[in-house]
C-alpha positions, 0 to 999 in steps of 0.5 A: 461549673456554672451553666447559662441556659437559654429557652427558645419558645415561650408557649406553655411548656416554656415555664415548666422549663423555666421553673425547674431550671430555676430550681437547679443550682448552678445553672440560670436562664439569662434569656428567652426567645420567641418569633412572637416578642410579646410572648417572650416579653411575658415569660421573662417578666414572669421569672425575672429573666433579664432578656429576651429575643425574638432572633436566635442568632442575635440572642446566641451572639449576645448571651452566649449561653452554654445549653439551649432548651428548644420547646418550639413546633418540631418542625422548627427543631432541626434548624434551630438546633443546629444553629445553637449547636453552631454557636457552641451549645448543648441542647435539650429538646422538646418532644418530638424531636423531628418530623421524621427519624431521617432528620432526627438523625440528622440532628444527632449527628450535627450534635455529635460531630461538633462534640456538644450533647442533646437530651429529649424531654423524656421526663416522665420516665424520671418521675419518682415512679418511672425511676422505680420501674427502671430500677425493678428492670435493672434488677431483673425483678420481673424476670425477662420482660414478655409483653408491655402495654402503654396507654395514654388517654388525650383530652381533645376537649381541653384547652390545646385540643380545642385550639388545635380543632378549631384552628385548621392552621395549627401546627400540629396539623403540618406533622406527618403523624398529626395529633398522634405525632405531638403525644406518640412519644409518651407511649414510645419512650416507654416501650423502649425501655422494655423492647430492645429490638430495632426490628419489629413487625408492627401492625396499626389501627388508627381511626377518627371516632369524632362526628364529621364536620365537613372541614376537610383539614379538621376531619383528616385529624384522627383521634384512636390509635392502636399499635402492635409490635412484636420483637424477637422475644418482647411484644408491645401493644400501644393505646392512644385515646381521645374518647375514654375516660378517665383520661389515662397515663399507665403502662403494665410490664409483663415478665417471667417472674412479676408484672408490674402496673405503673399509674403515671397520673396517680404515681403509684407503681405496684405489683400484680398480686399472685394467687399462692394459696389454694381454692377460695382463699387463694382469690380473698388474699390477692385484693387486700395485698394490692390494697396494702401495696396502694396504701404504701404508694400513698404513704410515699406520695404523702412523705414526698409531698410533705418534704416539698418533692412532690411536684407536676415537673419533678421527673423533668427536675430530674432530667435536666439535673442529670443533663446538666451533670453529664455535661459538667462531668462528661457523664453518659447522657441521661437518655441514649440516642438509640433509644431517641432514634428506636422511638423515631423510627417506630413513629416513622412506620407507624405513620406510613400506615396511617391515612391522611384522610381521616378514614379507618384504617388497619394494616400490618407491615413487617418493619 
């Protein structure tokens, strides 16, 4: 079954979607769409896409795609998603799914009631190290998870961060959680692999380390976030920092049998070395064990590079391929809707506890 695909929203991330779709057998991008016609035209020209539009309804009527990738700002996701579903399309959504958990639930319910399928771009969980972590969890190598720490760095001095700070009308400023909401999925979708509880106790610290600019809209943008979540048997600690260097993207899962550390930037995954030998010798051996495990990670990455498997969006390719397979074969979705809704609910609770004024806050609440 060949799939016709359309991409709506022609910003930077759309290039990644188009490139990965182009690598999947039996799928082709037939059209792209953006409110700014020049953006759509440029994307179409870059990748040899036959058609481009500035109106999604017209695209759906003329091109009749099977799948629509929506990479627009999240405020438009529900409206555009429902429009595509009405045209009989399946949805591949960029994160965050929607401004609120209620919006996310409404979209998922709409997709299901119309017999369509949807997934969200939690692609890092499908990177080689993300899949390796899922395998460890599934096989019980870690034992019972006890605690998880998920950390993400964000560089406000980068191109996107600079544009966000300069333009107080940027769409991120209109989100309930502002900067946090735009990137928090990357932290919480990993926590969802380990913390199954829908009901948790949540404590939030959100604040701004940047100096005052005397521009209210800019100063209301918090840039540091800490979240402590307590489930029935598993706890989580989440860190989002705009100031720590180097910029990190990591996860550590503590289990009753083993502890594992995942570095998504460097694509390494390693078990913590145990001190099994007595006395000083027991402290000598673990660093060599850790070094050997890192060397094996490096050798694996080199092998993937030589086989043209080591590319930035490897996880997105795996996720898109899996989603398309679920459409063709009516197979289970790669990401359960329950996980998506749990992440959306956690975000709602976090944003309820942080201020909109740019002042610091430390608060706790049982969800």
